[in-house]
C-alpha positions in Angstrom: 48.3 -38.4 14.8 46.6 -36.1 17.3 47.5 -33.1 15.2 46.0 -34.6 12.0 42.8 -35.6 13.9 42.5 -32.0 15.1 43.0 -30.6 11.6 40.3 -33.0 10.3 37.9 -32.0 13.0 38.5 -28.3 12.3 37.9 -28.9 8.6 34.7 -30.9 9.4 33.4 -28.1 11.5 34.5 -25.2 9.3 32.3 -26.1 6.3 29.1 -26.1 8.3 30.1 -23.4 10.8 31.2 -21.0 8.1 28.0 -21.5 6.2 26.0 -20.7 9.3 28.1 -17.8 10.3 27.8 -16.4 6.7 24.1 -16.8 6.9 23.9 -14.9 10.2 26.3 -12.3 8.9 24.1 -11.5 5.9 20.9 -11.7 8.0 22.2 -9.6 10.9 21.7 -6.1 9.4 18.1 -6.9 8.5 17.4 -8.4 11.9 18.9 -5.3 13.6 16.9 -3.0 11.3 13.7 -5.0 12.0 14.3 -4.8 15.8 15.2 -1.1 15.7 12.5 0.2 13.4 9.7 -2.3 14.0 9.9 -4.4 17.2 11.1 -1.6 19.5 8.4 0.9 18.4 5.7 -1.8 18.7 6.8 -2.8 22.2 7.0 0.9 23.1 3.4 1.5 21.8 2.2 -1.5 23.8 3.7 0.0 26.9 2.3 3.4 26.3 -1.2 2.2 25.3 -2.2 1.8 28.9 -1.0 5.2 30.1 -2.0 8.8 30.1 1.0 10.4 28.4 0.6 14.1 27.4 4.2 14.0 25.9 5.6 16.9 28.0 5.2 15.0 31.3 6.0 11.4 32.3 3.4 8.7 31.4 1.0 7.7 34.1 -0.7 4.2 34.2 -4.4 4.5 33.7 -5.4 0.9 33.6 -7.9 0.2 30.7 -9.2 3.8 30.3 -7.8 4.1 26.8 -9.4 0.7 25.8 -12.8 1.9 27.0 -12.4 5.1 25.1 -11.4 3.2 22.0 -14.7 1.3 21.9 -16.7 4.5 22.6 -14.9 6.7 20.1 -17.4 7.6 17.3 -14.8 9.6 15.4 -12.5 6.5 15.3 -15.4 4.5 13.7 -15.8 7.3 11.1 -12.1 7.4 10.1 -11.9 3.6 9.9 -14.9 3.8 7.5 -13.2 6.5 5.5 -10.0 4.4 5.3 -12.0 1.3 4.3 -13.7 3.2 1.5 -10.5 4.7 0.2 -8.8 1.3 0.4 -11.5 -0.4 -1.5 -11.5 2.2 -4.3 -7.8 2.6 -4.7 -7.0 -1.2 -4.5 -9.7 -2.0 -7.1 -8.8 0.7 -9.6 -5.0 0.6 -9.1 -4.9 -3.1 -9.8 -7.4 -2.9 -12.6 -5.7 -0.1 -14.4 -2.3 -1.3 -13.5 -3.0 -4.8 -15.1 -4.7 -3.3 -18.1 -1.8 -0.9 -18.9 0.7 -3.7 -18.3 -1.1 -5.9 -20.8 -1.1 -3.0 -23.3 2.5 -2.0 -22.8 3.5 -5.7 -23.0 2.2 -5.9 -26.6 4.6 -5.8 -29.5 5.5 -2.2 -30.4 8.6 -0.2 -31.1 10.9 -0.2 -28.1 11.0 3.6 -27.9 7.3 3.8 -27.7 7.2 1.0 -25.1 9.8 2.8 -22.9 7.9 6.1 -23.3 4.6 4.6 -22.0 6.4 2.8 -19.1 8.1 6.0 -18.1 5.0 8.2 -18.4 2.9 5.9 -16.3 5.5 5.2 -13.7 6.8 8.8 -13.4 4.0 10.1 -11.1 4.8 7.4 -8.5 8.4 8.6 -8.3 7.4 12.3 -7.8 7.0 13.9 -4.3 3.4 13.2 -3.1 2.9 16.5 -1.4 4.0 18.5 -4.4 1.7 16.6 -6.8 -1.2 16.8 -4.3 -0.9 20.6 -4.2 -1.0 20.8 -8.0 -4.1 18.5 -8.0 -5.7 20.7 -5.3 -5.5 23.6 -7.7 -6.9 21.4 -10.5 -9.8 20.4 -8.3 -10.7 23.9 -7.1 -14.4 24.5 -7.4 -14.3 28.0 -9.0 -10.9 28.2 -10.8 -9.9 24.5 -11.2 -9.1 23.1 -14.6 -11.3 20.0 -14.1 -14.5 22.1 -13.5 -13.5 24.3 -16.5 -13.3 21.2 -18.7 -16.7 20.0 -17.4 -18.1 23.4 -18.2 -16.9 23.2 -21.8 -19.1 20.1 -22.3 -22.1 21.6 -20.6 -21.8 19.9 -17.2 -22.1 21.6 -13.8 -19.0 22.1 -11.6 -18.3 19.4 -9.0 -17.3 20.4 -5.5 -14.3 18.0 -5.5 -12.8 19.0 -2.2 -15.6 20.7 -0.4 -18.3 18.0 -0.6 -18.5 15.2 1.9 -19.3 12.8 -0.9 -16.7 13.9 -3.4 -13.8 14.5 -0.9 -13.1 10.7 -0.6 -13.6 10.2 -4.3 -11.1 12.9 -5.0 -8.5 11.2 -2.8 -9.2 8.0 -4.6 -8.8 9.6 -8.0 -5.6 11.3 -7.1 -4.1 8.1 -5.6 -5.0 6.0 -8.6 -3.5 8.5 -11.0 -0.3 8.6 -8.9 0.1 4.9 -7.9 -1.2 2.6 -10.7 2.1 2.9 -12.5 3.9 1.1 -9.7 1.5 -1.8 -10.0 1.9 -1.7 -13.7 5.6 -2.4 -13.4 4.9 -5.3 -11.1 2.3 -6.8 -13.4 4.6 -6.2 -16.4 7.3 -8.3 -14.7 4.7 -11.1 -14.1 3.5 -10.9 -17.7 7.0 -11.2 -19.1 7.5 -14.4 -17.0 4.7 -16.2 -18.9 6.2 -18.4 -21.7 5.4 -17.2 -25.2 4.9 -20.8 -26.2 1.6 -20.8 -24.2 0.2 -18.0 -26.3 1.4 -19.7 -29.5 -0.4 -22.9 -28.5 -3.6 -21.0 -27.7 -3.4 -19.3 -31.1 -3.0 -22.6 -32.8 -6.1 -23.8 -30.9 -8.0 -20.9 -32.4 -8.1 -18.5 -29.4 -8.3 -14.8 -30.1 -6.5 -12.2 -28.1 -9.3 -11.8 -25.4 -9.6 -15.6 -25.0 -5.8 -15.8 -24.6 -5.9 -13.1 -21.9 -8.8 -14.9 -20.1 -7.4 -18.5 -20.3 -3.6 -17.9 -20.3 -2.7 -14.5 -18.9 -5.2 -14.1 -16.0 -4.6 -17.6 -14.5 -0.8 -17.3 -14.7 -0.7 -13.7 -13.4 -2.6 -14.6 -10.2 0.6 -14.9 -8.0 1.6 -11.4 -9.1 -2.0 -10.1 -8.6 -2.0 -11.6 -5.1 1.2 -9.8 -4.2 -0.1 -6.5 -5.7 -3.4 -6.8 -3.7 -1.5 -7.2 -0.4 0.9 -4.4 -1.1 -1.8 -2.0 -2.3 -4.2 -2.8 0.5 -1.6 -2.2 3.2 -0.5 1.0 1.5 -4.0 2.3 1.0 -5.0 1.8 4.6 -2.0 4.0 5.6 -2.7 6.9 3.3 -1.9 10.1 5.0 -0.1 12.8 2.8 -2.5 12.5 -0.1 -5.6 13.2 1.9 -3.9 15.6 4.3 -2.7 17.9 1.5 -5.8 17.6 -0.7 -8.6 17.9 1.8 -7.1 18.2 5.2 -9.5 15.5 6.3 -12.5 17.7 5.6 -15.0 18.9 5.2 -15.4 18.1 8.9 -14.0 14.6 9.2 -15.5 13.3 5.9 -12.2 12.4 4.4 -10.1 11.9 7.5 -8.1 8.7 7.4 -7.0 6.5 10.4 -3.4 7.7 10.0 -4.5 11.3 9.9 -6.5 10.6 13.1 -3.4 9.1 14.8 -1.4 12.2 13.8 -4.2 14.4 15.2 -4.3 12.9 18.6 -0.5 12.4 18.8 1.0 15.7 17.7 -1.9 18.2 18.1 -3.6 16.9 21.2 -0.5 15.3 22.6 -2.4 12.2 23.8 0.4 9.8 23.1 -1.0 7.0 25.2 -4.4 6.9 23.3 -2.6 7.4 20.0 -0.4 4.4 20.7 -3.5 2.2 21.3 -5.2 3.5 18.1 -1.9 2.7 16.2 -1.9 -0.8 17.6 -5.6 -1.2 16.5 -4.5 -0.2 13.0 -1.7 -2.8 13.1 -4.2 -5.5 14.2 -6.5 -4.5 11.3 -3.7 -4.7 8.7 -2.5 -8.1 10.1 -6.1 -9.4 10.0 -6.6 -8.1 6.5 -3.4 -9.7 5.3 -4.2 -13.1 6.9 -7.7 -12.9 5.3 -6.1 -12.3 1.9 -3.7 -15.2 2.4 -6.7 -17.5 3.3 -8.7 -16.3 0.3 -5.7 -16.5 -2.0 -5.5 -20.3 -1.6 -8.8 -20.5 -3.6 -7.8 -18.4 -6.6 -4.0 -18.1 -6.8 -2.4 -20.6 -9.2 1.3 -21.1 -8.7 1.7 -23.8 -11.4 
C-alpha cells in the first residue's frame, strides 16, 4: 500500500517536474550565453565607468569625473548627431526600398526569375562588409572613381563623396542602404507571404486596383513586420562602425565619425577604458530609450489582427 502510494506520488510529480526541467534545460544555454556575453560585460562597464583605467595599469576610482566629462564632451555630441543622421537615413531608405522590392519580388513571375532577384538583392548583405566598403571607396574616389566618371558622362560635376563634410555621411548612408536593404526585403517578403490571397481576391472583386490593394490590404497587414524591421534596423544603424571606418575613417575631421567609432577611438587608441565604458553605457541607454519609444508609438499604428 505504501509502495503504491509512493509510486503514485512519483508519477504525479514526474509529469510537472519533467516539464519544468525540460524547459530549464532548453533555456539554460541561452541564459548562460546571455549572462556571459551581455550581463557580465554590462556590469563590468558599470564598474569601470567611474574609474580612471588606462588599460596597462589598474583602474583607480575617480568619483564622477567621467560623468562630468561626458556632459562637457563636444565631440561626443557631434558623433551622436552623426549617428542619428545615419540612422535616420538608413532606416528610412532600407525599409522603403526593402518593402518596395519585396512587393515586386512577391508578384507572380517565373520561379527562376524570382529566385534570381532574391539572391541578387540579398547577396551584398552576406558579403564581408570591409571588403565591399573598400570596393565602394574606389568607386567613390573623387578623381578616378567610377561614380564621378558616370556623372561626367552626363555633364555633371564630380562629387567629393568621401572628402566633403556634407557628402561623407551621405556616402555612408548610400553604401549601407545598398548593402543592407536585401535583408529587410527577405523579412518583408516573409510577412507578405503570410497575407491570405483571399483578401486580395476580395479587394479585386470590390473593384480595387493594384495600388488600392497595396494601400488597404498590404500596408495594414504588413505593419507587424514593419515594426520589427524598424526596431532591428534602428539598433543596427546606431551601431554602424565598419562601414564608416573603412569608407571615410570618420572624416573629414569628425564629420562622419559615429558613436561606435568614438568608443573605439577612446578605448583602443587613447586607452581611456573608464571613460569609454561610460560612453558605451550612454549608447546602451539611448538604444533602450529608442526601442521603448518605438514600442510606445507602435501601439498606434501596428495592427496585429
